C-alpha positions as CSV (number, residue, x, y, z in Angstrom):
1,X,-32.4,-13.6,-6.3
2,X,-28.9,-12.8,-5.0
3,X,-27.2,-15.2,-2.6
4,X,-24.8,-14.3,0.1
5,X,-21.7,-16.5,-0.2
6,X,-18.6,-17.0,1.8
7,X,-14.9,-16.8,0.9
8,X,-15.2,-20.0,-1.1
9,X,-18.4,-19.2,-2.9
10,X,-20.5,-21.4,-0.7
11,X,-23.9,-20.1,0.5
12,X,-23.2,-18.4,3.8
13,X,-26.6,-18.0,5.3
14,X,-28.8,-20.7,6.8
15,X,-32.2,-20.1,5.1
16,X,-34.1,-21.6,8.0
17,X,-32.6,-19.4,10.7
18,X,-31.4,-16.4,8.7
19,X,-28.1,-16.6,10.5
20,X,-24.6,-17.4,9.1
21,X,-23.8,-21.0,8.7
22,X,-21.4,-22.4,11.3
23,X,-19.3,-23.6,8.4
24,X,-19.1,-20.2,6.6
25,X,-15.7,-18.6,6.2
26,X,-15.7,-14.8,5.9
27,X,-13.6,-13.1,3.3
28,X,-10.6,-12.2,5.5
29,X,-10.6,-15.4,7.6
30,X,-8.4,-18.5,7.3
31,X,-10.9,-20.9,8.9
32,X,-14.7,-21.1,9.4
33,X,-15.9,-18.4,11.7
34,X,-19.7,-18.6,11.1
35,X,-21.6,-16.1,13.2
36,X,-19.0,-15.9,16.0
37,X,-17.8,-12.3,16.1
38,X,-14.8,-13.3,18.2
39,X,-13.3,-15.1,15.3
40,X,-11.8,-14.2,11.9
41,X,-12.1,-11.1,9.9
42,X,-10.0,-8.0,10.6
43,X,-9.7,-9.1,14.2
44,X,-7.7,-12.2,13.1
45,X,-5.4,-10.0,11.0
46,X,-4.5,-7.4,13.6
47,X,-0.7,-6.9,13.6
48,X,1.3,-7.7,16.7
49,X,1.3,-4.8,19.3
50,X,4.9,-3.8,18.7
51,X,4.4,-3.0,15.0
52,X,0.9,-1.6,14.9
53,X,0.5,2.0,13.7
54,X,-1.6,3.6,16.4
55,X,-2.1,7.4,16.5
56,X,-3.9,10.1,18.4
57,X,-4.1,13.9,18.0
58,X,-1.7,14.7,20.8
59,X,-0.1,17.7,19.2
60,X,-0.8,20.6,17.0
61,X,0.8,18.8,14.1
62,X,-2.1,17.7,11.8
63,X,0.1,14.8,10.5
64,X,-1.1,11.9,12.6
65,X,2.0,9.9,11.7
66,X,4.2,12.5,13.3
67,X,6.2,11.2,16.2
68,X,4.3,13.5,18.7
69,X,1.0,11.8,17.8
70,X,2.2,8.2,18.1
71,X,0.4,6.2,20.8
72,X,3.4,4.1,21.5
73,X,5.7,3.2,24.5
74,X,8.5,5.2,22.8
75,X,6.3,8.3,23.1
76,X,5.1,7.7,26.6
77,X,6.6,11.0,28.0
78,X,4.4,13.0,25.6
79,X,1.3,12.0,27.7
80,X,0.1,12.9,31.1
81,X,-1.8,10.7,33.5
82,X,-4.8,13.0,33.2
83,X,-5.0,12.3,29.4
84,X,-6.2,8.8,30.4
85,X,-8.3,9.9,33.3
86,X,-5.9,8.6,35.8
87,X,-6.0,10.1,39.3
88,X,-3.1,8.3,41.0
89,X,-5.4,6.0,43.0
90,X,-4.1,2.7,44.2
91,X,-4.4,-0.1,41.7
92,X,-4.5,2.2,38.7
93,X,-2.3,1.2,35.7
94,X,0.5,3.4,34.5
95,X,0.4,5.5,31.3
96,X,2.8,3.0,29.7
97,X,0.6,0.1,30.7
98,X,-2.4,1.7,29.1
99,X,-0.5,2.4,25.9
100,X,0.6,-1.2,25.7
101,X,-3.0,-2.3,26.4
102,X,-4.3,0.0,23.6
103,X,-1.8,-1.5,21.2
104,X,-3.1,-5.0,21.9
105,X,-0.8,-6.4,24.6
106,X,-2.6,-8.9,26.8
107,X,-1.2,-7.3,30.0
108,X,-4.5,-7.9,31.9
109,X,-4.7,-11.6,30.8
110,X,-8.1,-11.2,29.3
111,X,-8.1,-14.7,27.9
112,X,-6.9,-16.3,31.2
113,X,-3.9,-17.8,29.4
114,X,-0.6,-16.5,30.8
115,X,1.2,-17.9,27.8
116,X,-0.4,-15.5,25.3
117,X,0.8,-12.0,25.0
118,X,-1.5,-10.5,22.3
119,X,-5.0,-9.3,23.1
120,X,-7.0,-9.8,19.9
121,X,-10.0,-7.6,20.6
122,X,-11.8,-5.0,18.6
123,X,-14.7,-2.8,19.6
124,X,-18.1,-3.1,18.0
125,X,-19.3,-0.8,15.2
126,X,-22.8,-0.8,16.6
127,X,-24.2,2.3,14.9
128,X,-21.2,3.1,12.7
129,X,-21.5,2.2,9.0
130,X,-18.0,1.7,7.6
131,X,-16.7,3.4,4.4
132,X,-15.1,1.4,1.6
133,X,-12.9,3.7,-0.5
134,X,-11.7,2.6,-3.9
135,X,-8.2,4.0,-4.6
136,X,-7.7,2.3,-8.0
137,X,-7.2,-1.2,-9.3
138,X,-9.6,-2.9,-11.7
139,X,-13.3,-3.8,-11.6
140,X,-12.4,-7.4,-11.0
141,X,-9.7,-6.6,-8.4
142,X,-10.3,-3.1,-6.9
143,X,-7.8,-1.5,-4.6
144,X,-9.9,-0.8,-1.5
145,X,-9.4,0.5,2.1
146,X,-12.2,0.0,4.6
147,X,-12.5,2.7,7.3
148,X,-14.4,1.5,10.3
149,X,-15.1,3.2,13.6
150,X,-15.7,1.2,16.8
151,X,-17.0,1.8,20.3
152,X,-13.6,1.3,22.0
153,X,-12.7,4.6,20.4
154,X,-10.7,3.5,17.3
155,X,-11.0,4.5,13.7
156,X,-9.4,1.5,11.8
157,X,-8.0,1.7,8.3
158,X,-8.2,-1.9,6.9
159,X,-6.7,-3.3,3.7
160,X,-9.7,-4.5,1.7
161,X,-7.8,-7.4,0.2
162,X,-6.1,-8.8,3.2
163,X,-8.1,-7.5,6.2
164,X,-4.8,-6.2,7.7
165,X,-4.9,-3.0,9.7
166,X,-2.9,-0.2,8.1
167,X,-3.3,2.1,11.1
168,X,-5.8,3.2,13.7
169,X,-6.6,6.5,15.3
170,X,-8.0,7.2,18.8
171,X,-9.1,10.8,19.4
172,X,-7.4,12.2,22.4
173,X,-10.7,12.9,24.2
174,X,-11.5,9.2,24.1
175,X,-8.2,8.1,25.7
176,X,-9.8,7.8,29.1
177,X,-12.1,5.1,27.7
178,X,-9.0,2.9,27.7
179,X,-8.9,3.0,31.5
180,X,-12.4,1.7,31.8
181,X,-11.7,-1.0,29.2
182,X,-8.6,-1.9,31.1
183,X,-10.5,-2.5,34.3
184,X,-13.4,-4.0,32.4
185,X,-16.0,-3.4,35.2
186,X,-19.5,-4.8,35.1
187,X,-21.9,-2.1,33.8
188,X,-25.6,-1.7,33.3
189,X,-24.9,0.6,30.4
190,X,-23.0,0.2,27.1
191,X,-19.8,2.1,26.6
192,X,-19.7,4.2,23.5
193,X,-16.7,5.7,21.7
194,X,-16.7,6.4,17.9
195,X,-20.3,5.4,17.4
196,X,-21.2,7.4,14.3
197,X,-21.0,6.6,10.6
198,X,-17.8,7.1,8.6
199,X,-18.7,9.3,5.6
200,X,-16.1,9.5,2.7
201,X,-15.8,12.5,0.6
202,X,-14.0,11.5,-2.6
203,X,-13.0,13.8,-5.5
204,X,-11.9,12.1,-8.7
205,X,-11.3,14.9,-11.1
206,X,-11.0,13.0,-14.3
207,X,-13.4,10.2,-13.3
208,X,-10.8,7.4,-14.0
209,X,-11.5,5.6,-10.7
210,X,-8.0,6.2,-9.4
211,X,-7.1,8.5,-6.6
212,X,-4.2,10.5,-8.1
213,X,-3.0,13.7,-6.4
214,X,-1.5,14.9,-9.7
215,X,-5.0,15.2,-10.9
216,X,-6.2,17.1,-7.9
217,X,-8.0,14.1,-6.4
218,X,-8.5,13.7,-2.7
219,X,-10.2,11.5,-0.1
220,X,-11.5,12.9,3.2
221,X,-13.3,11.1,6.0
222,X,-15.9,12.8,8.2
223,X,-17.0,10.9,11.3
224,X,-18.6,11.7,14.7
225,X,-19.2,10.0,18.0
226,X,-23.0,9.8,18.3
227,X,-23.5,8.6,21.9
228,X,-19.7,8.6,22.5
229,X,-19.3,12.4,22.4
230,X,-20.1,15.6,20.7
231,X,-17.1,16.1,18.4
232,X,-17.0,15.6,14.6
233,X,-13.7,15.0,12.9
234,X,-12.4,15.3,9.3
235,X,-9.3,13.4,8.3
236,X,-7.5,13.5,4.9
237,X,-6.7,10.0,3.7
238,X,-5.7,10.8,0.2
239,X,-2.5,9.0,1.1
240,X,-3.9,6.0,2.9
241,X,-0.7,5.6,4.9
242,X,-0.4,9.2,5.9
243,X,-3.6,10.4,7.6
244,X,-3.9,14.1,8.4
245,X,-6.4,15.8,10.6
246,X,-8.1,18.5,8.7
247,X,-10.5,19.8,11.4
248,X,-12.6,18.9,14.4
249,X,-15.6,20.7,15.9
250,X,-17.5,20.1,19.1
251,X,-21.2,20.6,18.9
């Protein structure tokens, strides 16, 4: 007899339609967002483009936070046009423009408002079940990070309390998806990126509910691409703010 409630404890689902009430406010939202996926949630809490932590596996260094793996304008010279599927054709964006676009700058004016500079868009997790990892806290107030993969090619690490993005990772082989997203052409087919489930592997040696490296605890994520590709990745997120690639394998 459970009831789905919103942020304020109010029943969130319309029993007649089975859809979310227009007046429902989801947990990370500041205002009612109902069943409109363009509003609220983690999308509302994306950081401004200049301060987002966005990584790719652009080097042999497994530490994704290493400078060589930063998907940032400051690191633009570490990338080649071919990494993004660019051919040099007229009208193509530059590598820098694509990086800025990936970080969330509204350089293509997707909202048709020249006064806005931030593109608040996230891909869909159509077939990807997110993973909620408890790092500690209490039963009443657990310390959680939600890891979610989306079809624009991002793995997002999201603070479970605030909905804020800690970091995001785009596999290098999916960087050329950004070019198609940039042009946003009409298509008869859906674009896929990271379309597989995120599976957490958590070892809590003493069973105290706290991820503590001194105990030998660890957290690893395994995720694939499903229709987006044939590679499976494993990333160590024992330190939620210092993701490291453990391995990848193409099937």
